[in-house]
N, C-alpha and C positions, 0 to 999 in steps of 0.2 A: 524583448529584453525587460526583465523586471528589476525594479530598484530594490536593493537589499539594505536594510538598516544594520547597524552594528549588532543589535540584539539578535538578528537572524543568522549571523555568521556562525557557523559551527566552530566549537572550541577544538583546539588540537587534542589529540588522544591523551587521556590521563589528566587533563586540566580540571574537568568537572569533579573527579574524585578528590583531588587536593582541595578544591574550593568547598566541596560539601563537607569534608572532614574539618576544615578550618572553621566553617560556619557552625557546625555541630559543636565543636569545642568551645567556640565563643558563646554560644547559647548556654551550654552547660556551665561554663565559668560564670556567666552573668547570673544564672539561677542560684548557683552556690553562693556567690557574693551577696545576693539579695537575702538569701536565707541566713547568712552570717550576720548581716546588718540587723535582721529581724531578731535573731537570738540576742544580740547586744541590746537592742531596744527593749525587749521584754525584760531582760535582767536589770537594765537601767531603771525601768519603771518600778521594779521591786526593791531596788538597792537601798533607799532610805529606811524602809521598814526593816529590811533584813539586817542592816548595819546596827540599828537600834536594838533589835530583839536578840540577835545572835551574831556578834561581831565577826567571828571566824567565818561564818557563812557569807556575811557581807563582803569580806575581803576575797573570798573565793568567787563571789559574783563579780567583783571588780576585776579580778584576774581573767575571768571568762569574757567579760566585756572587752578588755584590752586585746586578748588573744583573738577574739572574733573579728574585731576591727582590723587588726594587723593582717590576719589571714585574708580577710575580704579584700584589702588593698593589694596584697600580693597576688591573689587569684585573678584580680582584674588586670593587673599590670604585667603579669608573667604567664606564659603558657607552659605550665609545668604540672604534670599529672600528680606529682608528689604533694603539691599544694592542695589539690582537690582531695587527695587521700588524707592529708592532715586535717582538712576541714571535716571530712566524714568521721575521722577519729574524734575530733572535738565534739561533734554532734552526738556521737555514740556515748561520750562521757556525759553529756547533758542528759541524754535518755537514761543512762544508768543512774545518775544522781536523782533524777525524777522518781525512778522506780524505788530506789532505796529510801528516799524521803517519804514516799507514800506507803511503803510496806513496813520497814523496821524503824524508820525515822533516823534523822541525823543525830549525832551525839548532842544531848542537851536540847534538842528540838524535835519533840514528838507530836506537836500540835497538828501536823498535816497527815498523820497516818490515816489512811482510808479516804482522804480528801482527793479523790480522783477527778472531780468535775470542776475544780476551781478554774474559772475562765482563762486567766493569765497563764496558769500552768498548762492548760490544754493547748493554748496557742504555742507555747514553748515546745511542748511535746510534738505537735504536728510539724512545726518548722524544723526541729531537730531531725525528725524522721525523713522529711523531704530532702534535707541536705545530705543525709546519710544515703538515701536512695539515689540521689543525683550522681553519686560516685559509681553506682553499679548499673545505671540504665543508659540506654542510647537515646539520643534526641531524635524524634521523628520529624521529618520535614515533608510538607505537602508536595506531592508530585514525584517523590523519590521512591524507588522500589528497593528491595534488598539487594538487587543486582546493580543498582546505579551508584 
């Protein structure tokens, strides 16, 4: 007779699927929240200069910071796909704003046209893309197959 530990006891049918989905959802939500915090941090770093140079863009940055932080808190505390979708939409807006700023420029702010390699802007671009992609990807977990 061999001794079995709790970890070796087989789970009832269907329990592993529910646990796996819950864990994947938790991982996705954590990644989205981290991305939203990073978007807020990047725009917070740029806020003083933006407010001084172009007040309307500074206020837009401030609104983005608040929206990012509120969404991050909601994504962490509630398991709701619509919140992840809203986070992806906010990130898409950040990406669109970046492209407009670098191609045609914002009204009254044309200094960044063609400035695609500014480090803080690149960080914002990558984070925004990562949050957007998190909405449309599945989280892979070691040891799980497509059938598990």
